[in-house]
C-alpha positions in Angstrom: -7.9 -56.2 26.4 -4.1 -56.3 26.9 -3.8 -52.6 26.9 -6.5 -52.4 29.7 -4.6 -55.0 31.7 -1.4 -52.9 31.3 -3.3 -49.8 32.5 -4.8 -51.6 35.4 -1.4 -53.0 36.4 0.2 -49.6 36.2 -2.4 -48.2 38.5 -1.8 -51.1 41.0 1.9 -50.5 40.9 1.4 -47.1 42.4 0.0 -48.7 45.5 1.3 -52.2 45.5 2.5 -54.8 43.0 1.3 -56.7 40.0 2.7 -59.7 38.1 1.8 -61.5 35.0 2.1 -65.2 34.5 4.5 -66.6 31.9 3.2 -67.9 28.6 1.1 -71.0 28.8 2.3 -74.3 27.3 0.0 -73.8 24.4 1.9 -70.6 23.5 5.4 -72.1 23.6 6.0 -71.5 19.9 6.2 -67.8 20.6 5.8 -64.7 18.5 7.0 -65.3 14.9 9.5 -68.0 15.5 10.6 -67.9 11.9 11.0 -64.1 11.6 14.8 -64.4 12.0 14.9 -65.8 8.5 12.8 -63.0 6.9 14.4 -61.0 4.1 16.3 -57.9 5.3 16.7 -54.5 3.6 20.3 -53.7 4.1 22.2 -56.3 6.1 22.8 -59.7 4.3 20.6 -61.6 6.8 19.7 -61.9 10.4 22.0 -64.8 10.9 25.0 -62.7 9.7 24.4 -60.4 12.7 23.9 -63.1 15.4 24.9 -61.8 18.8 27.4 -63.7 21.1 25.9 -66.4 23.3 24.0 -65.2 26.4 25.5 -65.5 29.9 25.6 -68.9 31.6 23.5 -70.0 34.6 25.9 -68.6 37.1 26.0 -65.1 35.5 22.2 -65.4 35.1 21.8 -65.8 38.8 23.7 -62.6 39.3 21.6 -60.8 36.8 18.4 -61.9 38.5 19.6 -60.2 41.7 20.4 -57.0 39.7 17.0 -57.1 38.1 15.2 -57.6 41.4 17.0 -54.5 42.8 16.1 -52.4 39.7 12.5 -53.4 39.9 12.4 -52.8 43.6 13.7 -49.2 43.1 11.0 -48.3 40.5 9.1 -45.1 41.3 6.3 -43.2 39.5 8.8 -41.7 37.1 10.2 -45.1 36.2 6.6 -46.5 35.6 5.9 -43.5 33.4 9.0 -44.1 31.2 8.2 -47.9 31.1 4.7 -47.1 29.9 6.0 -44.6 27.4 8.4 -47.1 25.7 5.9 -49.9 25.9 3.3 -47.9 23.9 3.3 -49.5 20.5 5.9 -51.7 18.9 9.6 -51.2 19.8 10.1 -48.7 17.0 6.8 -46.7 17.5 8.2 -43.9 19.6 11.0 -43.3 17.2 8.4 -42.9 14.4 6.5 -40.5 16.7 9.7 -38.5 17.4 10.1 -37.7 13.6 6.4 -37.1 13.2 6.3 -34.6 16.0 9.3 -32.7 14.7 7.7 -32.4 11.3 4.3 -31.5 12.7 5.7 -28.8 15.0 8.2 -27.4 12.5 11.3 -28.4 14.5 14.5 -28.5 12.6 15.1 -31.5 10.3 17.6 -31.9 7.5 16.3 -31.5 3.9 14.5 -34.6 2.6 12.8 -35.9 5.7 11.7 -39.0 3.8 15.3 -40.2 3.8 15.2 -40.2 7.7 12.1 -42.3 7.8 13.5 -44.7 5.1 16.8 -45.4 6.7 15.6 -45.4 10.3 12.8 -47.9 9.5 15.1 -50.1 7.5 17.5 -50.1 10.4 14.8 -50.9 12.9 13.4 -53.7 10.7 16.8 -55.3 10.1 17.8 -55.0 13.7 14.5 -56.7 14.7 15.0 -59.5 12.2 18.5 -60.1 13.5 17.2 -60.0 17.0 14.7 -62.7 16.2 17.3 -64.9 14.6 19.4 -64.7 17.8 16.3 -65.1 20.1 15.3 -68.4 18.5 18.8 -69.6 18.1 19.6 -69.3 21.8 16.1 -69.5 23.2 17.0 -67.9 26.5 14.0 -67.7 28.8 12.5 -64.5 30.1 13.4 -63.6 33.7 10.1 -64.7 35.2 10.3 -68.0 33.3 13.6 -68.6 35.2 12.4 -67.3 38.5 8.7 -67.2 39.1 9.3 -64.8 42.0 10.3 -62.0 39.7 7.7 -59.2 39.9 7.0 -57.8 36.4 5.5 -54.4 35.5 4.4 -55.6 32.1 3.2 -58.8 30.6 6.0 -61.2 29.8 6.4 -61.2 26.0 5.8 -64.6 24.3 9.2 -64.8 22.8 12.7 -65.7 24.0 14.6 -63.1 26.0 17.9 -62.6 24.4 18.7 -60.1 22.9 16.1 -57.4 23.7 14.1 -56.3 20.8 13.4 -52.9 22.3 17.1 -52.3 22.9 17.9 -53.4 19.3 15.3 -51.0 17.8 16.5 -48.2 20.1 20.2 -48.7 19.2 19.3 -48.8 15.5 17.0 -45.8 15.5 19.2 -43.6 17.7 22.3 -44.3 15.7 20.6 -43.5 12.3 19.0 -40.4 13.7 22.4 -39.2 15.2 23.8 -39.5 11.6 21.1 -37.1 10.4 21.0 -34.9 13.5 24.7 -35.0 14.7 24.2 -32.1 17.2 21.7 -34.3 19.1 23.7 -37.5 19.1 24.2 -37.6 22.9 20.5 -37.0 23.7 19.4 -39.6 21.1 21.8 -42.2 22.5 20.5 -41.4 26.0 17.0 -42.1 24.8 18.1 -45.4 23.4 19.7 -46.4 26.7 16.5 -45.4 28.5 14.4 -47.5 26.2 16.7 -50.5 26.6 16.7 -50.1 30.4 12.9 -49.7 30.6 12.5 -53.4 29.7 14.9 -54.4 32.5 13.1 -52.2 35.0 9.8 -53.8 33.8 11.2 -57.2 34.8 10.8 -58.7 31.4 14.5 -58.5 30.2 17.9 -59.3 31.6 20.5 -56.5 31.7 22.7 -58.5 29.3 19.9 -58.8 26.8 19.5 -55.1 26.8 23.2 -54.5 26.3 23.4 -57.1 23.5 20.3 -55.5 21.8 21.8 -52.0 21.9 25.1 -53.3 20.4 23.2 -55.2 17.7 21.1 -52.2 16.8 24.1 -50.0 16.5 25.9 -52.5 14.3 23.0 -52.7 12.0 22.6 -48.9 11.9 26.2 -48.5 10.8 25.5 -50.7 7.7 22.4 -48.6 7.0 24.3 -45.4 7.3 26.9 -46.7 4.8 24.0 -47.2 2.4 22.7 -43.7 3.1 26.1 -42.2 2.4 26.2 -43.9 -1.0 22.6 -43.1 -2.2 23.6 -40.1 -4.3 21.5 -37.6 -2.4 24.5 -35.3 -1.9 24.8 -34.6 -5.7 24.7 -31.0 -6.9 22.8 -30.0 -10.0 24.9 -28.4 -12.8 22.3 -28.6 -15.6 20.2 -25.9 -17.1 16.4 -25.4 -17.4 15.5 -26.3 -21.0 13.4 -23.9 -23.1 10.7 -24.4 -25.7 6.9 -24.9 -26.2 5.1 -26.6 -23.3 8.1 -26.6 -21.0 8.2 -25.4 -17.4 9.8 -22.1 -16.7 11.6 -21.2 -13.5 15.0 -21.2 -11.7 16.6 -23.6 -9.2 14.1 -26.4 -9.8 13.4 -28.5 -6.7 14.2 -32.2 -6.4 16.1 -32.0 -9.7 18.8 -34.5 -8.6 16.4 -37.2 -7.3 16.2 -39.1 -10.7 19.9 -40.0 -10.1 19.6 -41.2 -6.5 20.0 -44.9 -5.9 16.5 -46.5 -5.4 15.7 -49.1 -2.7 14.1 -51.7 -5.0 13.6 -50.1 -8.5 16.3 -50.9 -11.0 16.4 -47.1 -11.7 14.2 -44.1 -11.0 13.0 -44.3 -14.6 12.0 -48.0 -14.6 8.3 -47.1 -14.7 8.6 -43.7 -16.4 5.1 -42.6 -17.6 4.6 -41.9 -21.3 5.2 -38.4 -22.6 2.4 -35.9 -21.8 0.3 -34.6 -24.7 1.1 -31.4 -26.4 0.0 -28.5 -24.2 -1.6 -26.9 -27.3 -3.9 -29.9 -27.9 -7.6 -29.6 -27.4 -7.5 -32.2 -24.6 -5.1 -30.1 -22.5 -6.9 -26.9 -23.3 -10.1 -28.5 -22.0 -8.4 -29.6 -18.8 -6.9 -26.2 -18.3 -10.3 -24.6 -18.7 -11.8 -27.0 -16.3 -9.2 -26.1 -13.7 -9.9 -22.3 -14.2 -13.6 -22.8 -13.9 -13.5 -25.3 -11.0 -16.1 -24.3 -8.4 -14.1 -24.4 -5.2 -15.9 -25.0 -1.9 -15.0 -24.8 1.7 -14.7 -28.6 1.7 -12.5 -28.9 -1.3 -10.3 -26.0 -0.1 -10.0 -27.5 3.4 -9.0 -30.9 1.9 -6.5 -29.3 -0.4 -4.9 -27.5 2.5 -4.9 -30.7 4.6 -3.0 -32.6 1.9 -0.5 -29.8 1.7 0.1 -29.9 5.5 2.7 -32.0 7.3 0.0 -34.5 8.2 -1.2 -34.9 4.6 2.3 -34.9 3.2 3.9 -37.3 5.7 2.9 -37.9 9.3 -0.8 -38.9 8.7 0.2 -42.0 6.8 2.3 -43.3 9.7 -0.5 -42.3 12.1 -2.9 -44.7 10.2 -0.3 -47.5 10.2 0.2 -47.1 14.0 -3.5 -46.8 14.6 -4.3 -50.0 12.8 -1.3 -51.8 14.3 -2.8 -50.9 17.7 -6.3 -52.0 16.7 -5.1 -55.3 15.4 -2.7 -55.9 18.3 0.1 -56.2 15.8 2.1 -53.7 17.8 2.7 -56.6 20.1 4.4 -58.4 17.2 7.7 -56.5 16.7 8.8 -58.2 13.4 5.5 -57.5 11.7 5.2 -53.9 13.0 8.8 -53.2 11.9 8.0 -54.7 8.5 4.9 -52.4 8.1 6.8 -49.2 8.9 9.7 -50.1 6.6 7.4 -50.9 3.7 5.6 -47.6 4.1 8.8 -45.6 4.3 10.7 -47.3 1.5 7.8 -47.2 -1.0 7.7 -43.5 -0.5 11.4 -43.2 -1.2 11.3 -45.0 -4.5 8.0 -43.4 -5.5 9.5 -40.0 -4.9 12.5 -40.8 -7.1 10.2 -42.2 -9.8 7.9 -39.2 -9.8 10.7 -36.7 -10.2 12.3 -38.8 -12.9 9.1 -38.2 -14.9 9.1 -34.5 -14.1 12.6 -34.0 -15.3 12.3 -36.3 -18.3 9.6 -34.0 -19.7 9.8 -30.6 -17.9 6.1 -30.1 -18.5 4.7 -26.7 -17.7 2.2 -26.0 -14.8 -1.4 -25.1 -15.6 -1.0 -21.5 -14.5 1.9 -21.2 -16.9 -0.4 -22.1 -19.7 -3.2 -20.0 -18.4 -2.2 -17.1 -16.1 -5.9 -16.6 -15.1 -6.0 -19.8 -13.2 -6.6 -19.0 -9.5 -4.1 -20.7 -7.2 -5.1 -21.8 -3.7 -1.5 -21.6 -2.5 2.0 -21.3 -3.8 3.0 -23.7 -6.6 5.9 -26.0 -5.9 9.0 -25.0 -7.8 9.3 -27.9 -10.2 7.6 -29.2 -13.3 4.0 -30.5 -13.4 3.9 -34.0 -14.9 3.3 -36.4 -13.1 1.9 -35.2 -9.8 4.1 -36.0 -6.8 1.0 -36.1 -4.6 -0.7 -38.6 -6.9 2.3 -40.9 -7.1 3.1 -40.8 -3.4 -0.4 -41.0 -2.0 -1.2 -43.9 -4.4 2.0 -45.8 -3.6 1.4 -45.5 0.2 -2.3 -46.2 0.1 -1.6 -49.4 -1.9 1.0 -50.5 0.6 -1.4 -49.9 3.5 -4.2 -51.6 1.6 -1.9 -54.7 1.3 -0.9 -54.6 5.0 -4.4 -53.9 6.3 -6.8 -55.4 3.7 -9.9 -54.7 5.8 -9.1 -51.0 5.5 -8.2 -51.1 1.8 -11.3 -49.2 0.5 -10.9 -46.4 3.0 -7.1 -45.8 2.5 -7.5 -46.0 -1.3 -10.2 -43.4 -1.0 -7.8 -41.1 0.9 -5.1 -41.7 -1.6 -7.3 -40.6 -4.4 -8.4 -37.6 -2.5 -4.8 -36.5 -1.9 -4.1 -36.7 -5.6 -7.4 -35.0 -6.6 -6.7 -32.2 -4.2 -3.9 -30.9 -6.3 -6.2 -30.4 -9.3 -8.7 -28.6 -7.0 -6.0 -26.3 -5.8 -5.1 -25.3 -9.4 -1.6 -26.9 -9.3 -2.0 -29.9 -11.6 -3.8 -31.1 -14.8 -5.9 -34.2 -14.6 -3.3 -35.9 -16.8 -0.7 -35.3 -14.1 -3.0 -36.9 -11.6 -3.8 -39.9 -13.7 -0.1 -40.5 -14.7 0.8 -40.2 -11.0 -1.8 -42.9 -10.0 -0.5 -45.3 -12.6 3.1 -44.7 -11.6 2.3 -45.0 -7.9 0.6 -48.3 -8.4 3.6 -49.6 -10.4 6.1 -48.7 -7.7 3.9 -50.1 -5.0 3.5 -53.3 -7.0 7.2 -53.8 -6.9 7.3 -53.5 -3.1 4.2 -55.7 -2.6 5.9 -58.4 -4.8 8.9 -58.3 -2.5 6.7 -58.4 0.6 5.0 -61.5 -0.7 8.4 -63.2 -0.9 10.1 -61.9 2.2 9.3 -64.9 4.3 6.5 -63.3 6.3 3.8 -65.1 4.4 1.4 -62.2 5.1 
C-alpha cells in the first residue's frame, strides 16, 4: 500500500504537489526505538559513535528555508533520483550495485564475499549508531516542525537526526572505495547524492544529512581496519601433499582461507567435519559409480548450471532477502533490514573459511580423479573435494534466511539443498562431500543465529 502511495505521489509531483501527514499520536514510539542499543559487528556500540548535538532552533529555522528552496527546485530528474534511493532500505541500492557488477562481469577484486561482508557490517553498525543518536536527541522531522513543508515521500516514523540514508551511504561508499580505489570519487558522489535525496524529499534537514555522512564514514574506517587485519593478504608457501586418496593439482584455490580471521567462529576449524572415508572403501566406490551412472536430464543440468552462475553463487541469495524485505515492508525498518543483510553476508564469510579448512585439512581427491570416466558437466574447481563448498554455503545461507523469514523456511531450505545436490549431479562431488557440507553449514549458521537471538533485536 505504501509503495502505491509513493508511486501515486510521484506521478502527482510531475503536475502539482503532494504531501504526507506526520505520524499520528498512536505512532509516537517510532520505528525500533531501542535499536540504538543492538549489538554491533565492529564498532564497540552505537553510543560510542554518537554524533554531536543537532543545530538549535535558530539554525533550524535557517535550515527550513534552505530545505524549502531545495524542494521547490526539484525537477523530473530530482524525483527520479529520490525514487531510486528510496527503493528499499537505506543500504539496498548498495547491495544492488555489487550484485549488478557480479552479474554483468564488471571488475571486482578477488573474493567478492569480503566486499559484501565488510560493506554490510559497516551499513549495519552505522545504522545502529544512527538510531542511538536519533533517539538520544529526538529531533523532529522537518514537517513535524513546520506543517507547511511539502514532502515528496512519507515522513518516516523515526526522529530526524542524523539521516539513516546518509549514514548508510557514507559507510557503504567508504568501504567500497577501499576495495575499488580507482572509483573512490564516483562512489563518494553517489553517497552525497543519496544523502541529499532525503533533503530534497523534504524528510530530512541538511545538517542531518551531513551528520549521517560523517558518521557512516567514521564507522567505515573502523570496518576497513578490520578488513586490513583479516589475513586475506597472506601468500601460500606450502606444497600439495601426495599419497593415496589425496587431491592432485597445482596452485590450489582458496588455500589460505583456513588462516583468515573469522567473524564469529573461534577459528576456521571450530566445526571441522570428521575425516572422509578411505577412497578405496566400498562405500566410496559405490558413490563414485553412482556419479558415473547418474542419468542427467535437461532439468538437472539447467539447475547445476544455475547454481554455478553468479545468481546461484551469490546474487540470488540477496535477491531473495530483498524481495522478502519488500513483501513484509521490513525495507521501511532500516535497523532490521541492515541486520538481515549483515547476517546473510557474514555467515557466508565464516562458512567459506570453515569449508576450506575442511578441504585443506584432508586434501581429499575429486570423484573424476578416482574414476577418470566420470563425465563432467563443466570445469572442476581447482581445489580438493571434501566438504562441498556449495553445500556448506547454501546450507548456511538458507538457514539464516529461514531464521529471518520463517514463513519462507521450507522454500529456502529446499533451494539450499538443491544447490548442494547440484554439485553431485554435475559430477564434481561425492555424496559424502554434500552431507558433510550440510552439517558444517548448519553448525556455522547456528553460531550466527545464536548471536542474532541475543543481539537485542528480539526477533
